[in-house]
C-alpha positions as CSV (number, residue, x, y, z in Angstrom):
1,M,-140.2,-78.9,183.5
2,V,-140.1,-79.3,179.7
3,R,-141.0,-76.5,177.3
4,V,-141.4,-76.3,173.5
5,V,-140.6,-73.1,171.6
6,P,-140.4,-72.4,167.8
7,E,-136.9,-71.9,166.4
8,R,-135.9,-68.3,166.0
9,D,-134.8,-68.7,162.4
10,P,-136.7,-71.8,161.2
11,Y,-136.2,-73.8,158.0
12,F,-140.0,-74.7,158.0
13,R,-143.0,-72.7,159.0
14,I,-146.5,-73.9,159.9
15,E,-147.9,-70.6,158.7
16,D,-146.7,-71.1,155.1
17,E,-149.0,-72.2,152.4
18,L,-148.1,-75.6,150.8
19,V,-147.5,-75.1,147.1
20,R,-146.0,-77.7,144.7
21,E,-144.9,-76.8,141.3
22,G,-142.7,-78.2,138.5
23,V,-139.6,-76.4,137.3
24,G,-138.8,-78.2,134.1
25,M,-137.9,-81.8,135.1
26,F,-137.5,-80.8,138.8
27,D,-140.1,-80.3,141.5
28,M,-140.2,-77.4,144.0
29,I,-142.2,-77.2,147.2
30,T,-142.7,-74.4,149.7
31,P,-141.2,-74.9,153.2
32,R,-144.5,-75.7,154.9
33,G,-143.9,-77.5,158.2
34,A,-142.5,-76.8,161.6
35,S,-139.2,-76.2,163.3
36,E,-139.3,-76.4,167.1
37,L,-137.0,-76.8,170.1
38,I,-137.9,-79.0,173.1
39,V,-136.1,-77.5,176.0
40,E,-135.3,-80.5,178.2
41,S,-134.3,-79.0,181.5
42,P,-134.3,-75.7,183.4
43,R,-130.5,-76.2,184.1
44,H,-128.3,-74.7,181.5
45,D,-125.4,-77.3,181.9
46,D,-127.5,-80.4,181.9
47,T,-126.9,-83.2,179.4
48,L,-128.5,-86.6,178.8
49,A,-125.9,-88.0,181.2
50,T,-126.9,-85.7,184.0
51,I,-130.7,-85.2,183.6
52,D,-132.6,-87.3,186.1
53,P,-134.5,-90.2,184.6
54,E,-137.8,-88.7,185.8
55,Q,-137.0,-85.5,183.9
56,L,-135.9,-87.4,180.8
57,E,-139.2,-89.3,181.0
58,D,-141.0,-86.0,180.7
59,V,-139.0,-85.3,177.6
60,L,-140.0,-88.6,176.1
61,W,-143.7,-87.8,176.7
62,M,-143.2,-84.4,175.1
63,Y,-141.8,-86.2,172.0
64,R,-145.0,-88.2,171.9
65,D,-147.2,-85.1,172.3
66,R,-145.4,-83.2,169.5
67,L,-145.7,-86.2,167.1
68,L,-149.4,-86.6,167.9
69,D,-150.1,-82.9,167.4
70,L,-148.1,-82.3,164.2
71,K,-149.5,-85.5,162.6
72,R,-152.9,-84.0,162.8
73,D,-151.8,-81.7,159.9
74,S,-152.2,-83.8,156.7
75,Q,-149.8,-81.5,154.9
76,I,-146.9,-82.7,157.1
77,R,-145.6,-86.0,155.8
78,D,-142.6,-86.7,158.1
79,I,-141.2,-85.6,161.5
80,L,-137.6,-85.8,162.7
81,L,-136.8,-85.7,166.4
82,S,-133.1,-85.4,167.0
83,R,-130.5,-84.2,169.4
84,R,-126.9,-83.3,169.1
85,H,-124.3,-83.2,171.9
86,K,-120.9,-81.5,171.4
87,K,-121.4,-80.6,167.7
88,P,-118.1,-79.3,166.3
89,G,-118.1,-75.5,165.9
90,V,-121.1,-75.0,168.2
91,S,-120.7,-73.5,171.6
92,P,-122.1,-75.3,174.7
93,H,-125.8,-74.4,174.9
94,H,-129.0,-75.1,176.9
95,P,-130.1,-78.7,176.5
96,Y,-132.7,-79.2,173.8
97,S,-134.0,-81.6,171.2
98,R,-135.0,-80.5,167.7
99,V,-138.3,-81.2,166.0
100,T,-138.4,-80.8,162.2
101,A,-141.7,-81.5,160.4
102,I,-141.7,-81.3,156.6
103,P,-144.1,-81.9,153.7
104,I,-142.0,-84.7,152.2
105,V,-140.5,-87.9,153.6
106,F,-136.8,-87.6,154.7
107,D,-134.5,-89.5,152.4
108,E,-133.2,-91.8,155.2
109,K,-136.7,-92.6,156.3
110,R,-137.8,-93.3,152.7
111,R,-134.9,-95.8,152.4
112,E,-135.8,-97.5,155.7
113,L,-139.4,-97.8,154.7
114,R,-138.6,-99.3,151.4
115,E,-136.2,-101.8,152.8
116,A,-138.6,-102.8,155.6
117,R,-141.4,-103.2,153.1
118,E,-139.3,-105.3,150.7
119,Y,-138.2,-107.6,153.5
120,Y,-141.8,-108.0,154.7
121,Q,-143.1,-108.7,151.1
122,Y,-140.5,-111.5,150.8
123,K,-140.7,-113.1,154.2
124,R,-144.0,-111.8,155.7
125,R,-142.1,-110.8,158.8
126,C,-140.8,-107.6,160.3
127,L,-137.1,-107.0,159.5
128,Y,-136.4,-105.4,162.9
129,C,-138.2,-108.2,164.8
130,D,-136.1,-110.8,163.0
131,L,-133.0,-108.7,163.8
132,L,-133.9,-108.6,167.5
133,R,-134.6,-112.3,167.7
134,Q,-131.1,-113.0,166.2
135,E,-129.3,-110.5,168.4
136,V,-131.0,-111.6,171.6
137,A,-130.2,-115.2,170.8
138,V,-126.5,-114.6,170.1
139,R,-126.0,-111.8,172.7
140,E,-122.6,-110.8,171.3
141,R,-123.7,-107.4,170.3
142,V,-126.3,-106.8,173.0
143,V,-125.4,-104.1,175.4
144,R,-128.5,-104.3,177.7
145,L,-131.8,-106.0,177.8
146,T,-134.8,-104.9,179.8
147,K,-138.3,-106.2,179.9
148,S,-139.4,-104.0,177.0
149,F,-136.2,-102.8,175.2
150,A,-133.0,-104.0,173.7
151,C,-129.9,-101.8,173.5
152,L,-127.4,-103.2,171.0
153,V,-124.5,-102.3,168.7
154,P,-125.6,-102.8,165.0
155,Y,-123.7,-105.5,163.1
156,A,-122.4,-102.8,160.6
157,A,-122.0,-99.9,163.0
158,R,-121.1,-96.6,161.2
159,T,-118.9,-95.3,164.0
160,P,-117.3,-96.7,167.2
161,L,-119.9,-96.7,170.1
162,E,-122.9,-96.5,167.8
163,A,-125.9,-98.1,169.4
164,W,-129.6,-98.8,168.7
165,I,-132.5,-99.1,171.2
166,L,-135.4,-101.1,169.9
167,P,-138.7,-102.1,171.6
168,R,-138.8,-105.8,172.0
169,R,-142.5,-105.8,171.2
170,H,-143.4,-104.9,167.6
171,G,-144.6,-101.3,167.2
172,W,-144.6,-99.1,164.1
173,S,-145.0,-95.7,165.8
174,Y,-143.3,-94.3,168.9
175,E,-146.3,-92.2,169.8
176,D,-148.6,-95.2,169.9
177,A,-146.1,-97.4,171.7
178,L,-145.1,-95.2,174.6
179,T,-147.0,-96.1,177.8
180,A,-146.9,-95.5,181.5
181,E,-145.0,-98.8,181.8
182,T,-142.5,-98.4,179.0
183,A,-141.7,-94.6,179.4
184,P,-139.8,-94.9,182.7
185,E,-138.1,-98.0,181.5
186,L,-136.9,-96.2,178.4
187,S,-135.8,-93.1,180.2
188,T,-133.8,-95.2,182.7
189,L,-132.1,-97.1,179.9
190,L,-131.2,-93.9,178.1
191,S,-129.9,-92.3,181.3
192,Q,-127.7,-95.4,182.0
193,F,-126.3,-95.4,178.5
194,F,-125.4,-91.7,178.3
195,A,-124.0,-91.7,181.8
196,A,-121.7,-94.6,180.8
197,L,-120.6,-92.6,177.7
198,A,-119.7,-89.6,179.8
199,R,-118.1,-91.6,182.6
200,D,-116.1,-94.3,180.8
201,F,-115.7,-93.1,177.2
202,G,-114.7,-89.4,177.5
203,D,-118.1,-87.9,176.9
204,P,-118.0,-88.0,173.1
205,G,-120.2,-86.0,170.9
206,Y,-123.2,-87.8,169.5
207,E,-126.4,-87.5,167.5
208,I,-129.5,-89.3,168.7
209,V,-132.4,-89.7,166.3
210,L,-135.9,-91.2,166.9
211,H,-137.0,-93.3,163.9
212,T,-140.8,-93.6,163.8
213,A,-143.4,-94.0,161.2
214,P,-144.3,-91.0,158.9
215,N,-147.7,-89.3,158.9
216,V,-150.0,-91.9,157.3
217,R,-152.7,-89.2,157.1
218,S,-150.6,-87.6,154.3
219,R,-150.7,-90.7,152.1
220,I,-150.4,-89.6,148.4
221,L,-150.2,-92.7,146.3
222,L,-152.9,-95.4,146.3
223,G,-151.6,-98.3,148.4
224,E,-148.7,-96.3,149.9
225,W,-147.6,-97.7,153.2
226,A,-150.3,-100.4,153.0
227,T,-148.3,-102.7,155.3
228,I,-146.4,-100.2,157.4
229,R,-148.1,-101.3,160.6
230,D,-146.6,-104.7,160.1
231,D,-143.3,-104.0,158.4
232,Y,-141.9,-101.0,160.2
233,H,-140.5,-100.9,163.7
234,W,-139.7,-97.7,165.6
235,H,-136.4,-97.4,167.3
236,I,-133.7,-94.9,168.5
237,E,-130.3,-94.7,166.8
238,I,-127.3,-93.1,168.6
239,V,-124.2,-92.3,166.5
240,T,-121.1,-91.0,168.2
241,Q,-119.1,-88.3,166.5
242,P,-121.1,-88.6,163.2
243,E,-118.9,-85.9,161.6
244,A,-115.9,-88.2,161.9
245,A,-117.6,-91.2,160.2
246,N,-115.3,-92.6,157.5
247,R,-117.0,-93.3,154.2
248,V,-115.6,-94.8,151.0
249,G,-117.8,-94.7,147.9
250,G,-120.8,-94.4,150.2
251,I,-119.8,-97.3,152.4
252,F,-119.1,-96.7,156.1
253,V,-115.7,-97.9,157.3
254,N,-115.4,-98.7,161.0
255,E,-112.4,-100.6,162.2
256,V,-113.8,-101.4,165.7
257,P,-115.7,-104.7,165.7
258,P,-119.3,-104.3,167.1
259,E,-118.8,-107.2,169.5
260,E,-115.8,-105.4,171.1
261,T,-117.9,-102.2,171.4
262,A,-120.8,-104.0,172.9
263,L,-118.6,-105.7,175.5
264,K,-117.1,-102.4,176.6
265,L,-120.5,-100.7,176.8
266,R,-122.0,-103.7,178.6
267,E,-119.3,-103.6,181.2
268,A,-119.7,-99.8,181.6
269,I,-123.5,-99.9,182.0
270,G,-123.6,-102.9,184.2
271,G,-124.3,-105.8,181.9
272,D,-127.3,-107.6,180.4
273,S,-130.3,-107.6,182.8
274,G,-131.1,-111.2,181.8
275,F,-134.6,-110.7,180.5
């Protein structure tokens, strides 16, 4: 059973009126949006390592449902689906994911969209599809391959044990790509990954973020996101202990080679499936 409830003290409210105004050279906007919690399990002590794959699949479908519903609102431009495990200073709590919908595009998403668009304009190919082709061919940083997904350690991982899960078939939005075939495959892969983290790596804290396309109904500028269906590629990023990430001048410093991390994760999960 999966439930969705509004946050008790939300940053953004669906009831607020959207107002934009200039304050000198700055812009100000009212917090029109949504702040919701997706309660993942009826069991208080569940984690992504212990939730059954079937239950986790229900959570994945709820992600899709909330994206579809919130994107019907043209005043919502972007939606962040995220989950924290063992956040420092936060007591253990009931398992939930957070949905944050806002009237602007998140900075990280804006950067991703820009870089994907620029790569596509130059090469007429999806950046993430090219990355997948290279990683699958080399296999050094691949943790696990399934029919529809690749789990890999990024070349420039921000922290030890960082991993990405990407669909092997190009798709710009999660809610359009999730199907009766891919949902159980993705839930099983996630279950295997987080069970391995808990069993073989001391159950570290982590943040999981779903990266999917913004709300194209809220397009503001002429030609904005004109090639997004071709240049963007939805994916999931898992960063262990993000609060401990070491940065120098904005550059992440990680002393563990991604190939070493991928090998350890591959051994813990059970290896490449061979697809």
